[in-house]
C-alpha positions as CSV (number, residue, x, y, z in Angstrom):
1,X,87.6,103.4,100.9
2,X,85.9,103.3,104.3
3,X,86.5,105.9,107.0
4,X,89.9,105.2,108.5
5,X,90.0,105.2,112.3
6,X,93.1,106.0,114.4
7,X,95.2,103.1,115.3
8,X,95.4,102.6,119.1
9,X,99.1,102.6,120.2
10,X,101.8,101.3,117.9
11,X,100.2,98.0,117.1
12,X,101.7,95.9,114.4
13,X,100.9,92.5,113.0
14,X,102.6,89.4,114.5
15,X,105.3,88.1,112.2
16,X,103.3,84.9,111.6
17,X,100.3,86.9,110.4
18,X,102.5,89.1,108.2
19,X,104.1,86.1,106.6
20,X,100.7,84.5,105.9
21,X,99.6,87.8,104.2
22,X,102.8,87.9,102.1
23,X,102.4,84.3,101.1
24,X,98.8,84.8,100.0
25,X,99.5,88.1,98.3
26,X,96.9,90.7,97.3
27,X,95.7,93.6,99.4
28,X,94.9,93.4,103.1
29,X,92.8,95.7,105.3
30,X,93.7,96.0,109.0
31,X,91.0,96.2,111.7
32,X,91.5,96.9,115.4
33,X,89.3,96.1,118.4
34,X,88.0,99.5,119.6
35,X,85.6,98.2,122.3
36,X,86.9,100.1,125.3
37,X,85.3,97.6,127.7
38,X,86.6,94.5,126.1
39,X,89.6,92.5,127.4
40,X,91.1,92.3,123.9
41,X,91.1,96.1,123.2
42,X,93.7,96.8,120.5
43,X,93.8,93.3,119.0
44,X,94.2,93.3,115.2
45,X,92.4,91.3,112.5
46,X,93.1,91.3,108.8
47,X,90.9,90.9,105.7
48,X,92.0,90.3,102.2
49,X,90.1,92.4,99.6
50,X,89.9,93.5,96.0
51,X,91.1,90.4,94.2
52,X,89.3,87.7,92.3
53,X,87.5,85.4,94.7
54,X,87.4,87.9,97.5
55,X,84.0,88.7,98.9
56,X,84.8,92.4,99.4
57,X,86.1,94.6,96.5
58,X,86.7,97.4,99.0
59,X,87.2,96.9,102.8
60,X,84.1,97.4,104.9
61,X,84.3,99.9,107.7
62,X,83.8,97.1,110.3
63,X,85.2,93.6,110.2
64,X,82.6,91.1,109.2
65,X,81.2,88.8,111.9
66,X,83.0,85.5,111.9
67,X,83.6,82.7,114.4
68,X,87.0,84.4,115.1
69,X,85.8,87.9,115.7
70,X,82.7,89.9,116.5
71,X,82.9,92.4,113.7
72,X,81.3,95.4,115.3
73,X,84.2,95.7,117.7
74,X,86.8,95.9,114.9
75,X,87.1,99.1,112.9
76,X,89.1,99.8,109.8
77,X,92.5,101.3,110.6
78,X,94.3,101.1,107.3
79,X,95.8,98.9,104.6
80,X,98.8,96.7,105.2
81,X,102.0,97.5,103.4
82,X,103.3,93.9,103.0
83,X,106.8,95.2,102.2
84,X,107.3,97.2,105.3
85,X,104.9,95.3,107.6
86,X,103.3,98.7,108.6
87,X,99.6,99.6,108.6
88,X,99.2,102.7,106.4
């Protein structure tokens, strides 16, 4: 597993995001925007990993670059517990 960074504040996924992860199943890594100068500091992103068809067998330390997120800003903060909705 990658180095786990401390979660800023008491951030939690939005209910819609949590429902999507539950519907899709599998394991989900949580990433948080840690760029102190960015307007979206603390924003969460999620990445499914480990299952068949997933690009990543283990979560990377930084979120991959995508059209939705510039990966270097987002660092791994834990794995989602889909039952409790908490980042562990």
